N, C-alpha and C positions, 0 to 999 in steps of 0.2 A: 346202411351198408351200400357199397358201390354196386351199380347196375352194370358195370363194364363187363364182368365175367359172363353175365347172362347174354349181353349183346353180342360178345365175341362168339359165344357158343352157337348163336342162331344165324351166323353170317351166311350169305349166299356165296358159294364158291364160284365166282366169275373171274377167270384168269385174264389179266390184262396182257394183250399180245403186242408185239411190235418191238423192233430193235431200239436200244437206247433208253428203255424204260424198265423199272423194277416190276417184277411179278407181284400182283396183289390180288386181294379178294374184296368185293364190295360188301359192306355191312348193311343192316336194315335201316340205318339212320342217315343215309346220304354220305357216308364216309368210306374210307378204304383201310384195309389192314395188310401190312407187309410182315410176312413171317420169314425171317432170314434163316434158311436152313443150310445153305451152302456157304463156304468161306469166300471172302471177297477182299480185294485190296481196298484200303480206305479211300484212296484217290478215285478209283473207279466207282466206288459206292457213292462218293460225294457228287460225281458228275451225273450218275444215273438218278440220284435222288432229286437234284435240282431240276432235271428234265421232267421227271415224273410229277413233281409239285407244280410245274408250269402247266402241264397238261391237265392235271386234276383241277387246277384253278379255272381253266377254260371250260371244263366240264361241269363246273358248279359244285364240286365235291366240298365236303365240310371238314370233318375230323379225319386225321391220318394217324394210324397206330402202327408203330414198329415194334415187333417182338424180337428182341436180340438175345439169343442163347448166350450163355456165359463164354462159350468158346469163340464168339464173334464180338467180344468187347472192344476190339480194335476199331469198331465202326461208331462207337459212341460219340467221339469228338466231332466227327463229320456231321452227324445228325444234329448235335447241339449247336454247331456253328451256323446252320441255316434256320434255327429257331425252334427246334424240338426241345421239349422239357421232359423231365422224369415224371412218370405217373405212378408206377409201383415196381417193386422188385420181389422176386421169389428166389429160392436158392439156386435155380438153374437158368433164370432169364431176367432181363430188364425190359420193361415196357416204357416206350417213349411216345409222346403225343404232340400233335401240331394242329392248330386250328387255322384253316385257310381263309374264310370270309372275313370281311371287315365288319363283323357283327359280334355281339357278346358271345363269348366262349361257353357253349352248353355241354361240353364233354363231361360225363359223370366223374365225380371225384373218386379218389381211392377209398378203400374201406375205412370207416371212421371209428369203429368200435372193436374192442377186444371183449370176448365173452368168457366169463368164469363161473364156477359153481362153488357153493358152500354146502356141506352135507351134514344134516341133522339126523343122527342115527341113535335110536334109544332102544335099550333092551327091556325085558319085562319087569325089571326091578327099578324102572324109571332112572336108569343111569345112561348118560349120554357119552358117546364116543368122542374123545378129545385127544389132541396131540400137542407136543411141544416141538417146534421146528428148529432145525440146526442152522438154517440160513434165512436171510431176509429180515424183514422188519421186526419180527418177534423173537429172533434168535437171542438166546441168553437172558431173556426177560423173566423166565419162569411162568409166563402166561400160558394157560391151557386154552386152546382154541379148537374150533371145528376143522375137520379136513377140508381143504380148499384146493383149487387148481384151475387151470385154463382148459377150455373146450378146444379140442383139436379141430383143424379144418375138416369139414365133412362129417363131423361127429354130432350126434343129437345131445341135447342138454341132459336128458335122463340117462343116456348111456355114459356120458362123461362123469356124472355124479357117482355111478356105480364103479367105474374104472378108477377114479381118484381114491375112493375109500379103500378099494382092494389094494392099490399100489402103496398107499401110505400105511395101512394098518393090517392088511391081510384078511380083513373081514368081508365075507360075501354078503351082498345086500340085494334088495329088490326096491325099485323106485316106487314111491307112493304118490307124491305130488310136489309141485312147486309151491312153497309157502308164501314167498314174496320175492321181489327183486329190487336191486338198487342200481341207479345210474350215477356215475361220477365222470369228471372230465379232467383233461390234462394229466392222464395217468401214464401207462406204459407207452413209451416213445411219443408222449404228448397226445395219444389217442384217448377217446372216451372209453369208459369201461362199464360193462353190464355184468352184475353179479347176481346169479339166481340161487336163492336159498332153497335147497331141495330136502324133502323129508324122505328117508329110506328106512326100510324094515330089515333088520339083520337076519341072516340065515346061518350065521356062525358066530361064535363068541370068543374064540381063541385068537388073541392079537399077535400078529407077527409084523413088527414095525419095519418100515423101509429105512435101513441103516444109513443110507447116503443122504437123506433129507430130514429124517425124523429122529429127534433125540429121545423121545419117550411117547408112549401112547397108553391110554387106559380108559376104563369105564368109570365115569365120575357121576355121583349123584347130581341131578339137575340143580338142586339147591346150592351145592358147593360151586358149581360152574357159575351160577348167577350171582353168587356172593363175591366173586373176584372183583377187586377194586377197579380193574381195567374195564370190566363189563359194566359195572354200575356207573362209572364216570363217563363212559362213551355212549352218547345218545343213541347212535345206530345200534350198537350191540345190545344195549339195555332194551330197546324197543323190540328187537328181533327175539330176545329171550321171552318177552311178554307174549309175543305171538305164539311161540312154541308152547308155552304153558297154557295159553288159551286153547290151542289146538288139542293138547292132551286132555283138557277138560271138556272137549266136545263143543266149544263155543266158537270155533273158527274153522273155515273151510278154505283150502288153497285151490290150486289148479292141477287137475289130473291130466294125464296125457292120452291123446287119441291118435292112433296111427291112421293116416288118411292117404289117399292117392289122387292124383290129378288125371286129366284126360291123356297125358303123355306117360301115365303109369309111374310117375315119380312119387316116391314115398316120403312123407314128412309127418312130424308130430304136431298136433294142435293141442295147446294147453288151455284148459277151460275149467270154470267152476262147475262142479258136478252136483249141485244141490237139487237139480231137476232129474229124478230117476228115469223119466221117459227118454231123456237124451242118451243115457247109458243103454237102455234096452233097445234103442234103435240102431246101435252100432255093434258091428261084429269085431271091431278092432280095438275096443277099449282096453287100455293097459292099466290095471289097478295098481 
């Protein structure tokens, strides 16, 4: 994942004073950040940008970041004309970057991965929760698959798994552990993809499918799920099924979640193998 977001969040707000220059802040890596908050004529912006770049070069600055809100998109062409390139875009802004020195560009790349979850939910009858999707790769194939989905920005993997199951099937669940994960490449918008297979415990059994995305949903005996030709012929799905069965037989342990905090009081989840009971007893934040 890109370190740019972290770097920008830790910038030291030192305003650049003086007429004929753009206001900016210095980051912690010898560069500057321009946050265009006020509207500006594109010609005026081009003149100020060239003058600012000249001064920053004399000062030995390195990377230059320009955050352009969507309402100031008229300034994009002026920035690109002097050598800026796109770094990333969000719904409400575009980030452009420029490397000043005649040295290799060390600006951090944009985020490289998308994160998704697959949810393995089983009831006390050894029936697994499965769905048939109305859109995408499996639409119209008759294949029964696990609930899956993308993790939202700022959302924890364990939380995303619970949310996706609830959205697709109406089933309330509790996160148990991450059983395994898979990395693939050149997937969504040519980005790499991380899929975390999560085991969840159901707290309800009455299915209410999501009509907009799910054609059907049901509790299916695990043997019937595993017997589907698609599962047996797909090396990944076949191996994952064997992991689930091994887990159910008590022969496999995945990665439980541990809520932790840093010195800055930021909360995050650590996923770890919980074979050592002493690790669980030493933590007040263990999430079973």
